[in-house]
N, C-alpha and C positions, 0 to 999 in steps of 0.2 A: 090403296095399292098394297098387295101382299108382299111379304118379304120372305125370301128363302136363303138359308145359309148352306153352301155346298162345300163339303170338307174333302180335301184330297191333295193330289199332286199334279202340278203342271210341269211338263218336261219340254226340253228342246227337241224338236223333231227334225230329222233329216230324211228326205225322201228323194228318189231319183227323178229329176226333171228330164234327163236325157242320159245316154250312156256316159257322157263326160261331165255332167253337171248335177250337183245335189242342191235341192231346195230346202231352205231353213224356215221353220215355223214353230209354233208352240202348240202343244196338244197334250193328250192324256185323257183318260175316260171322263173324269169329272170336269176337266177343262172344256172338252168338246160339248158336254151336256150344258154347261153354264152358258157357252156362246149361243148355242141353238135355242136354249130357253129364252134368253133375253132378246134375241133377234125376232122370235116368233110372238113375243108378248111384251113389247117395249113399254107400253103404258099400263100394263096390268100387274107387273111384278118387279120388285127390286131384287136383283141377284147379287148376293155377297159371297165372295170366294174366300174360303178360310184355308190358308196354307202357310208355308214358309219358304223363303228364298234366301239368296246370299246378298252381299253388298256390292256385287260386281256388275259390269255393264250388261251382261246377258240377263241377269235378274231384273235390272231396271227396265230392259226392253220388254220383258214379260209383263211387268206391271203396267207399262204404257200400252201394250197390246190389249190387255183386259180393259183398261180404262177407255180405249177407243171403241170397245164393244159396249160401253156404258155399264160395265160390271163394277160393283163396289169392291175396292181393294183394301179397305181399312182393316180387314182381318188377315191380311198377308203380313206375317212377321219376318223380320230380317235376322238371319243367323250370321254371326261375325266370321265364321270359319268354313261354312258349307255353301254349296251352290245348287243349281238345278241338276236333276238327272237328265240323261241324254238317251234317245233311242233312234235307231235307224230302221226304216221300213224297206222291205223288198216285196214285190208282188209277182205272183204267178200270172200266166196269161188269162186264167179264169177269174182273176180279181182277188183271190185269196192272198192273205198277207202273212209275212213272217217278220219277226222283230229281233233286233239285237239291242240289249239294254246295258247302260252304264249308270246305275242309280243307287248302288249299295251305300253310298255316303251322302245322299242328297239331303238338302236342308228340310224338305217336307217331312222327313221321318221324325223331326223334332217339333212339329207344329204344336202338339198338345202341351209340351213343357213350356214352350215360348208363350202360348196363350195363357197358361196357368200363371206364369210369372209376370205377365205384362197387362192382362186384362183386369178390368174392374170387376169386383164381386157382384155388381149390379148389372151384369150383362143382360141386355134386353132380349127376351125370348122372341125369335122370329115365328112366323106362321108355320114354316116348314123347315126341316133340316134334311139334307140328303147326303148319303155316303155310300160307298161301294165296297165290294170285297177287296178291291185293290187299296182303297183308303185304309182298310183294316190291316191288310197284309204287310204294309210298309212300316207299321208301328211296332216298337219293341214292347215287352211285357209291361214295363212301368208306364209307358205312354198309353197302352190300352186301358189300364186302370183309370187314368185321367180321362180318356175318351169316353168310357162308359159312364163315369160320373157326370160328365158334361151332357151326354145324351139323355140320361135319366132325369137330370135336373130340368132340361128343356121340356121333356115330355110331361113332367109334373106341372109345368106352367102352361100346358095346352098346345105345345108345338107338335105338329104332325111329323112323324118320323118316316122317312122314305129310304128304302134299301134296294140296291141292285147287286145281287151276289157276284156277278162278273168274276168268276173263278179263274185264277191263273196259278196253276200248280207250282210253277217255278218260284213263286214269291213266298211260298209257305214252307216252314221247316218240316211239317208233316201234315198228312191228311187229318189226323186227330186234332192238331192245333187249329186247323181251318174249321173243322166241324164244330169245335167248341165255340169259336168266335161267331160262326153263323147261327148257332143256337141262341146266343145272346141277341144277335141281330133280329132273328125271327120273332123272338119274344118282345122286343122293343118296338117293332115296326108296325105302322098303320097301313103302309102301302109297300108291296114288294114287287119288283120288276125283273124277274129272272128270264133267262133263255133256257130252253130245254137242254142245250149243250152243257150249261153249268151243272145241271142236276144229273145228266148222264155221266159226266166225267167224275163228279164228286160222290154221288149217291147211287149210281148205276140205274137210274130211272130212265125208261125208254119211251115215254109218251108224256104229252102235256097233261093228260088226265091224271097220270100217276103223280106228276108234280103237284097238281092241284090238290089231290088227296093227301099228299105228304104235308103240304102247307096248311091244310084244314085243321091240323092238330094245334095250330097256334091261333091266337086271337088277333088275326090280321084283317083289317077292314076291307082291303082291296088287293087283288092279285092279278097281274097281267103277265101272261106267259108267251114268249116269242119263240118261234121255231123256223127261222129263215123264211122261205116263201109259203109255208103252211099257214092255215088260219091262226089268228091270234086269239088266245083264250082270256076272257075276262071273268073274274069270279068275285062277287061281293055278296056275302050272306047267301040268300036263296037265288040271287040273280046270276045267271050263267050265260055268257055270250061266246059264240064262235064266229069271228069276223074274218072273212076271206079277204086277202089282199091281192092286188094286181101283180102278176109275175113280171119280173124285169128280164128282158132277153139279153141285154148287154151290160154285164156287171164289170165295172172298171176297177173298183177298189172298195172292199168291204170295211175298211177302217172307219170306225165311228158309226157303223150302221145302228147298233143298239143304243149308243149314246145319243145320237141325233133323234132317234125314236123317243127315248125317255125325256129328253129336253123339250121336244115339241109337244109331247103328250101333256107334260106338266104345264106348258104354256097354254095349250088349248083349254085345260081345266081352269087355269087362272082367268082366262077370258070368258068363262061361263059355259063352255060346251059340255054336253053330257059325255059319259064314258065312251059310248059307241062312236060318236062323231069325233071325239078327241083321238081315239085309236085310228080311225080312218085318216084323219089329218096327219097324225104322226107317221103312219105308214107311207104316205106320199112324200113327206120330208125325208124319211130314211131312204126311200127309193131314189130320190134326187141325189142324195149324198153319195150313194154307192155307184152312181154313174159318172163320178168325177174322182180324180186322184186326190189323195190326202184326206186328213180328218176334217179339216175346216175349209169349206168352200169360200172362194173369193166373195167378200161381203156384197159387192154390187151385183154380181151374178146371182147370188142367193136371194137378195131382196127383190130382184126382178122376177124370179121364179115364184117367190112368196106372194108378190102382188098379183101375178096371174092366177095363182091357185085360189085367191080370195075373191076373184071376179065371178 
């Protein structure tokens, strides 16, 4: 069984269940990825979540929630004074979402310091490590030094490094700061999973081909570029694929569209599928997710759909 360590932040999510009622759950980009990854490949991969939480009831509920998904929580550290970040989702009739965040003092910002202080120097290298642009953005300068030391040490031991740029401008102090960190990430990564939107907003690139050309300057083994309903681009060495995906006529909520794609793609690869079939599988999972409210689908509902897609 493969092992992947996913680094980042889980947050308390509030989304409207009705005009008078708010629904509570846990989510965040890497949280959603971890859940869909484990659900789609329960026997093929051990998913370990690396983050920090508080010592309060909500933090305990988060850990329990991840454990119910069979996600390893041994790398979730407890901060004595901080707790989870919070965000609220609002959706337009077309399914697009807007967020309001309260995360400036979240425990997850301190994960690298807590890991450095509490972990053994003989930390076993996983097969894969995943992080996102959001994972980077929430870290302060000192934490980023610890983070990159950690990533480079794992890569030297043979760990595959996976990066989703997932650019969120409001989380960065400046575009220059973000680009500097992404430069480190591109140099370190074996697999990069960007959306065109990330590169349009950050680098003013207007096509998936332009993104592919931009990333070809780095020694990245595999690149998968998503662009909403447009064909997905896969690039690995001389292999280039453009994979059309089935359009969705009724989009309810695009929250976790990319995260569910990334998680289910990695799950399919862990199960032995080739890149093209893994992308087709991931596109179906992402399509399912955006036809329901919230980042994380009800587990029973999701597993029924997953069982049908396997038939």
